[in-house]
Structures are given as C-alpha cells and as structure tokens.
C-alpha positions in Angstrom: -246.8 20.4 121.6 -247.7 21.7 125.3 -247.0 25.2 125.5 -245.7 25.4 129.2 -243.3 22.7 128.0 -242.0 24.5 125.3 -241.8 27.5 127.4 -240.1 25.8 130.2 -237.3 24.3 127.4 -236.7 27.8 126.5 -236.0 29.0 129.9 -233.5 25.9 130.8 -231.5 26.6 127.5 -231.4 30.4 127.8 -230.5 29.9 131.8 -227.5 27.5 130.5 -226.5 29.8 127.4 -226.0 32.6 130.0 -224.3 30.4 132.6 -221.6 28.6 130.4 -221.9 30.2 126.5 -223.0 26.8 125.2 -224.7 27.8 121.9 -228.5 27.3 122.2 -228.5 25.5 118.8 -226.6 22.5 120.5 -229.1 22.1 123.3 -232.3 23.4 121.6 -232.2 21.8 118.1 -231.7 17.9 119.3 -234.7 18.9 121.9 -237.2 20.3 119.2 -236.1 16.8 117.0 -236.3 14.4 119.5 -238.9 15.8 122.1 -241.3 18.0 120.2 -241.0 15.9 116.9 -240.0 18.8 114.6 -238.4 18.3 111.2 -234.8 19.0 111.2 -234.9 21.8 108.6 -237.4 23.6 110.8 -235.6 22.8 113.8 -232.5 24.5 112.5 -234.2 27.5 111.0 -236.4 28.0 114.1 -233.4 27.5 116.5 -231.2 30.1 114.6 -233.3 33.0 115.1 -234.1 31.6 118.8 -230.4 31.5 119.3 -230.4 35.2 117.8 -233.0 37.0 120.2 -232.0 35.1 123.2 -228.3 35.8 122.6 -229.1 39.4 122.0 -230.8 39.7 125.6 -227.6 38.4 126.9 -225.4 40.6 125.0 -227.0 43.6 126.4 -226.6 42.3 130.0 -223.1 41.6 129.3 -222.4 45.1 127.6 -223.9 46.8 130.5 -221.4 44.7 133.0 -218.6 45.9 130.4 -217.4 42.3 129.8 -218.1 42.1 126.0 -214.4 42.3 124.0 -215.7 44.1 120.5 -212.6 43.9 118.7 -212.7 40.1 119.1 -216.6 40.1 118.2 -215.5 42.0 115.0 -212.8 39.6 113.8 -215.1 36.6 114.1 -218.0 38.2 112.5 -215.7 39.2 109.8 -215.4 35.6 108.6 -218.8 34.1 109.9 -221.2 36.6 108.3 -219.9 36.1 104.7 -219.8 32.2 105.1 -223.0 31.9 106.5 -224.3 34.0 103.2 -222.7 32.0 100.9 -224.2 28.6 102.7 -227.6 30.0 102.4 -227.0 30.7 99.0 -226.5 27.0 98.3 -229.4 25.7 100.7 -231.6 27.9 98.4 -230.5 26.0 95.1 -230.8 22.8 96.6 -234.1 23.2 98.6 -233.9 22.9 102.5 -236.8 20.3 102.6 -235.3 17.9 99.8 -234.2 14.5 101.5 -230.9 15.1 100.4 -230.6 18.5 102.4 -232.3 16.8 105.0 -230.0 13.9 105.4 -226.9 16.2 105.1 -228.3 18.6 107.9 -229.0 15.4 110.2 -225.3 14.2 109.6 -223.7 17.1 109.8 -225.6 18.1 113.4 -224.6 14.8 114.6 -221.1 15.2 114.1 -221.5 19.0 115.1 -222.8 17.7 118.4 -220.2 15.4 118.9 -217.3 18.1 118.3 -219.4 20.4 120.5 -219.2 17.8 123.3 -215.5 17.1 123.1 -215.0 21.2 123.2 -216.8 21.1 126.3 -214.7 18.8 127.7 -211.8 20.5 126.8 -213.5 23.7 128.1 -214.3 21.8 131.3 -210.5 20.8 131.8 -209.2 24.1 131.0 -211.8 26.2 133.2 -209.6 26.5 136.5 -206.2 27.4 135.0 -208.0 30.7 133.4 -207.8 33.9 135.0 -211.3 35.5 135.5 -210.3 39.1 135.5 -207.8 41.7 133.6 -205.2 44.2 135.7 -205.8 47.0 133.3 -206.9 48.4 129.7 -203.2 47.6 128.7 -203.5 44.0 129.6 -207.1 43.8 127.9 -205.8 45.2 124.6 -203.0 42.5 124.7 -205.4 39.6 125.7 -207.7 40.6 122.6 -204.9 40.3 119.9 -204.8 37.0 118.4 -201.7 35.2 117.1 -202.4 36.1 113.6 -205.0 38.7 112.2 -206.1 35.9 109.9 -206.9 33.1 112.2 -210.1 34.6 113.9 -211.7 35.3 110.3 -210.9 31.7 109.0 -212.3 30.2 112.2 -215.1 32.6 112.0 -215.6 31.2 108.4 -215.8 27.4 109.5 -218.4 28.3 112.4 -220.5 30.4 110.2 -220.9 27.4 107.6 -221.3 24.9 110.5 -224.0 27.3 112.1 -226.0 27.6 109.0 -226.4 24.4 108.3 -227.0 23.0 111.4 -227.6 26.0 114.3 -224.8 24.2 116.1 -221.2 25.6 116.6 -221.3 29.2 118.1 -221.5 28.2 121.4 -218.8 25.4 122.8 -216.8 25.0 119.5 -216.5 29.0 119.4 -215.6 28.9 123.1 -213.0 26.5 122.5 -211.6 28.4 119.4 -211.6 31.7 121.3 -209.6 29.8 124.1 -207.1 28.7 121.5 -207.0 32.2 119.5 -207.1 34.3 122.7 -205.4 32.4 125.7 -204.9 35.5 127.7 -208.5 36.6 127.6 -210.2 35.9 130.9 -213.0 33.5 131.2 -216.1 35.7 131.5 -214.9 37.8 128.2 -214.4 34.6 126.7 -218.4 33.6 127.3 -219.1 37.3 126.6 -217.7 37.4 123.1 -219.1 34.1 122.5 -222.4 35.2 123.1 -222.1 38.6 121.3 -220.6 37.6 118.0 -223.4 35.0 117.8 -226.0 37.3 117.5 -225.2 38.7 113.9 -224.5 35.5 113.1 -227.5 33.6 113.8 -229.9 36.9 112.8 -228.2 36.4 109.2 -228.5 33.0 109.3 -231.9 32.6 110.6 -233.5 35.5 108.3 -232.0 33.5 105.4 -233.9 30.1 106.4 -237.1 32.3 107.1 -237.0 33.4 103.5 -236.6 29.5 102.5 -239.9 28.9 104.5 -238.0 27.2 107.2 -239.0 28.7 110.5 -241.8 27.7 112.9 -242.8 31.4 114.2 -245.4 30.2 116.8 -242.8 28.0 118.2 -240.2 30.7 118.1 -242.5 32.6 120.3 -243.1 30.2 122.8 -239.4 29.3 123.0 -238.2 33.0 123.6 -240.9 33.5 126.1 -239.0 31.2 128.2 -235.5 31.9 127.0 -235.1 35.6 127.8 -235.7 35.4 131.2 -233.6 32.5 131.6 -230.7 34.0 129.5 -231.0 37.2 131.6 -230.7 35.3 135.0 -227.6 33.1 133.7 -225.5 36.0 132.7 -226.0 37.3 136.2 -225.1 34.0 137.8 -222.3 33.0 135.5 -219.6 34.6 137.9 -220.9 32.4 140.5 -221.3 28.8 138.9 -219.5 25.8 139.0 -219.5 25.7 135.3 -217.1 22.6 135.2 -219.7 20.5 136.8 -222.5 21.7 134.3 -220.2 21.2 131.3 -219.2 17.8 131.8 -222.7 16.7 132.1 -223.9 18.5 129.1 -221.0 17.1 127.2 -222.2 13.5 127.9 -226.0 14.7 127.1 -224.7 16.2 123.8 -222.5 13.1 122.8 -225.5 10.7 123.2 -227.6 13.1 120.9 -225.3 13.5 118.5 -224.6 9.6 118.1 -228.4 9.0 117.6 -228.8 11.7 115.2 -225.7 9.8 113.2 -227.7 6.6 113.6 -231.0 8.3 112.2 
C-alpha cells in the first residue's frame, strides 16, 4: 500500500467529516476494504481508532468555537458506551476473525452503508430548512431538551451496537437521529454534537477491538497523518460549504458500496 495514497485517503475523509459530520467509518471502512485490500475485521478495528482520534481533533476545534452541546453528548453516550462494551463481549466470545463474524460484519456493514446513504439524503433535503444559530442561552437550553429523556439513550444504544460491529453509524445516521430528537438545534451544533459524542464511543470500541488483535497500528498512524489536518480544515470551513451537494453525492457512493458489500 503506497504510504502517500493512505495519507491522502485519511486527509480526504477527515476533511469530509469536518465539513458534514459524516462518520469516518462510512467512508474509510469501504476504502480500506475495496481499495487497500484490508480484511473486514481489521478494517473495522483500525477505522474505529482512526475515527476516535480524528474526531477528537475535530471536537477540540468545535469546542473552541463553543459549538458543542455537551448535554446532548452526555445523553447519547449514556446509551452508546454500555452497548459498545456488551457488543465487544459478544465479539470476544465468538472471535472477530471467525468466518461467521466476518460474514456478519460484512453484511451488517453493507446494510449500515445503505442506511447511511438514506440518512444523508434525508439530511440533505432538510438542510435548508434548519436554523444555523440560536438567539440566546434560553433558546439553546430548550433546543437541547429531547422530546423524552429515554429516546437519546435508546438511540445511543442502537448506534453504539452498530458502530462496534461495523465502525459505521455515528456519522450520518447519528446526524439524522439528532435531527429527529432535537429539531430546534441549529445545524452546526448538530454536526458538533455528532462529532463529539462519537469520540468516547469509537475510542471504547476501538480499544476493545485492539485487545482482540483487530487493529493495524502502522496503517492507523498513516491514516491519522492525513486525517488530523483534514478535519481541522473541515471544521473551519463547515459554515461556508454547500453541504447538500456534498451529502447527495456521497450518499450515492455509499449506497453503491453497501450493495457491493452485501453481494460479496
């Protein structure tokens, strides 16, 4: 695998994550499998830590801009982290490199990519209808209150399971869930919440996969060399990007990748 190609792939994915909130997994995992020939279990494990460190850099940038709604992040994490730990326990019992788990990961990843593509199209259609700012602190407090306290926890658990199995789901699916649960939250804060809550989730899931031997460390280092400057640039350009065009194009690519994985 040419080092420069891996670094450029990391930069491109990091840039897109920063611009749109699309999860690194929905883009990087298919790239690792189809373009670089990485085994599915290694692609998932490596990508989880890739996403954790990439989004950590993005979260720092967004926090400095005071865009992260930490209350929303805490609610989603309350469901996603326990679900990730339970899913890792199941993978440890079955063995991540076993043919049955490989098939489960590949098929689930394909379905997750199709769901991500649909979520991105929904997000693109809703984009222009959403406010991009809140009037004051009282309005922000109201916008971060879910329709029911249990909903973010339940959806967080669902996403936590999906992310641990496939490394996909924290991005576009997470954004769509946030749009449904927090319809008054401005778009930049939706993206910021999605990036921030994915950090502890992908870190826990990624370290769990590392304990199972499912992480390619040299590959991870090369990806991060590109993604960290990419997501920093993306978060700076987020407010000035025609994201509907970007998301619509990406949704087509992800749908194609999902169908190809299911057909394997």
